[in-house]
C-alpha positions in Angstrom: -7.9 15.9 -13.1 -4.9 16.8 -15.7 -1.8 16.6 -14.5 1.1 18.1 -16.6 5.2 17.5 -16.4 5.3 20.0 -13.0 3.0 18.4 -11.7 5.1 14.8 -12.3 8.3 16.5 -10.8 6.3 17.4 -7.9 5.2 13.6 -7.6 8.2 12.3 -7.9 10.3 14.1 -5.6 7.1 14.0 -3.0 7.8 10.3 -3.4 11.8 10.7 -2.8 11.2 12.7 1.0 7.4 13.4 1.5 8.7 15.8 4.5 10.4 17.9 1.7 9.5 21.8 2.6 8.0 23.7 0.0 10.6 25.7 -0.8 12.9 22.8 -1.5 10.4 21.5 -3.6 9.9 24.2 -5.4 13.7 25.4 -6.1 13.8 20.8 -7.2 10.8 21.5 -10.2 11.9 24.6 -11.0 8.8 26.9 -10.2 7.9 29.7 -7.2 7.3 28.6 -3.8 3.9 30.0 -4.2 3.0 28.7 -7.5 4.4 25.1 -5.8 2.3 25.4 -2.8 -0.6 25.8 -5.6 -0.3 23.0 -7.4 0.5 20.5 -4.4 -2.5 21.7 -2.9 -4.4 21.0 -6.1 -3.1 17.4 -6.3 -4.1 16.9 -3.0 -7.7 17.9 -3.2 -7.8 16.3 -6.8 -7.0 13.1 -4.8 -3.7 12.9 -7.2 -1.9 12.8 -3.7 -4.1 10.6 -0.9 -1.8 11.0 1.9 1.8 10.7 3.5 3.5 8.2 5.1 6.2 7.1 7.0 8.4 3.7 6.1 10.1 2.4 9.4 12.7 1.0 9.2 12.5 -1.9 12.2 9.6 -3.3 10.9 11.0 -6.1 8.6 13.2 -6.3 11.7 10.7 -7.2 14.3 8.3 -10.2 12.8 7.9 -11.3 9.3 6.1 -10.5 6.4 3.9 -12.9 4.8 3.0 -12.2 1.4 -0.6 -13.9 1.0 -2.8 -15.3 -2.3 -6.4 -15.4 -1.7 -9.1 -17.2 -4.2 -12.8 -16.9 -3.5 -15.3 -19.2 -4.1 -17.7 -16.3 -6.5 -16.1 -13.3 -7.8 -19.3 -11.5 -7.4 -19.9 -7.9 -6.8 -21.3 -8.3 -3.3 -18.7 -11.5 -2.4 -16.0 -8.8 -3.5 -17.3 -6.3 -1.2 -18.0 -8.3 1.5 -13.8 -9.6 1.4 -12.7 -5.9 1.3 -15.0 -5.1 4.0 -14.3 -7.8 6.2 -10.0 -7.2 5.2 -10.1 -3.3 6.2 -10.7 -4.5 10.0 -8.0 -6.5 10.5 -4.6 -4.4 11.5 -2.3 -8.0 10.8 -3.2 -7.2 7.2 -1.2 -4.1 6.2 -1.8 -4.7 2.5 -4.6 -6.2 0.1 -4.5 -5.9 -4.3 -7.9 -6.9 -6.1 -5.7 -9.0 -9.0 -6.1 -10.5 -12.3 -4.9 -14.1 -12.8 -5.0 -17.0 -10.5 -5.6 -15.4 -7.1 -8.2 -12.6 -6.6 -6.3 -11.2 -4.2 -2.5 -10.6 -3.0 -1.9 -9.4 0.8 0.6 -8.2 2.7 0.8 -9.7 6.4 2.9 -9.1 9.2 3.5 -11.6 12.2 5.6 -11.7 15.1 6.7 -14.8 14.3 5.8 -18.2 12.2 3.4 -19.2 15.3 1.7 -15.9 15.7 1.3 -16.2 11.7 -0.5 -19.5 11.7 -2.9 -18.0 14.2 -3.4 -15.3 12.0 -4.1 -18.2 9.4 -6.5 -20.1 11.6 -9.0 -16.9 13.3 -8.1 -14.3 10.2 -7.5 -15.6 6.9 -9.6 -18.6 6.8 -12.5 -17.0 8.8 -12.6 -13.6 5.8 -16.2 -14.1 3.8 -16.5 -16.3 0.8 -12.1 -17.3 0.8 -11.8 -21.5 -1.3 -8.1 -21.2 -1.2 -5.5 -19.7 0.5 -1.8 -19.7 -0.2 1.0 -17.8 1.6 4.5 -17.1 1.4 7.3 -15.9 3.4 10.0 -13.6 2.7 13.2 -14.1 3.9 14.4 -10.2 3.8 13.7 -7.0 1.9 15.4 -6.3 -0.7 14.1 -2.9 -2.2 10.9 -1.5 -0.6 10.5 1.9 -2.5 7.0 3.7 -2.3 6.7 4.5 -5.3 8.5 5.3 -9.1 11.4 8.3 -9.3 13.6 6.6 -6.1 
């Protein structure tokens, strides 16, 4: 889908406030409400806007965030697919990125405590298919939490 400057303005505005009314969004980007709605619907239908989410303030305060680097023993398409399918089954793993560089994947996991993360490490991460190496880093605090560009 080809996007233009109005579409980019819409995307930036929705990244700042995904619950913005269509009238306010149209005003912010300089379109009529009907034209703006058509564009938002086209961006959604075209897969540019894949969904909306809420960033909950208490998430970091209720536990710990762990950034996990995973290296697989093989990087075949089958190995990657098996790993990714298994990761999706565990709600403790909040995000997963296929990477270039030393690690094959970087995950963001959430745990109630260090002891809880130890359980996640032993019972989930180390049992994921094809895992050769796990390196974990505990986040001290969130400095910036932004859903995307155009803050």
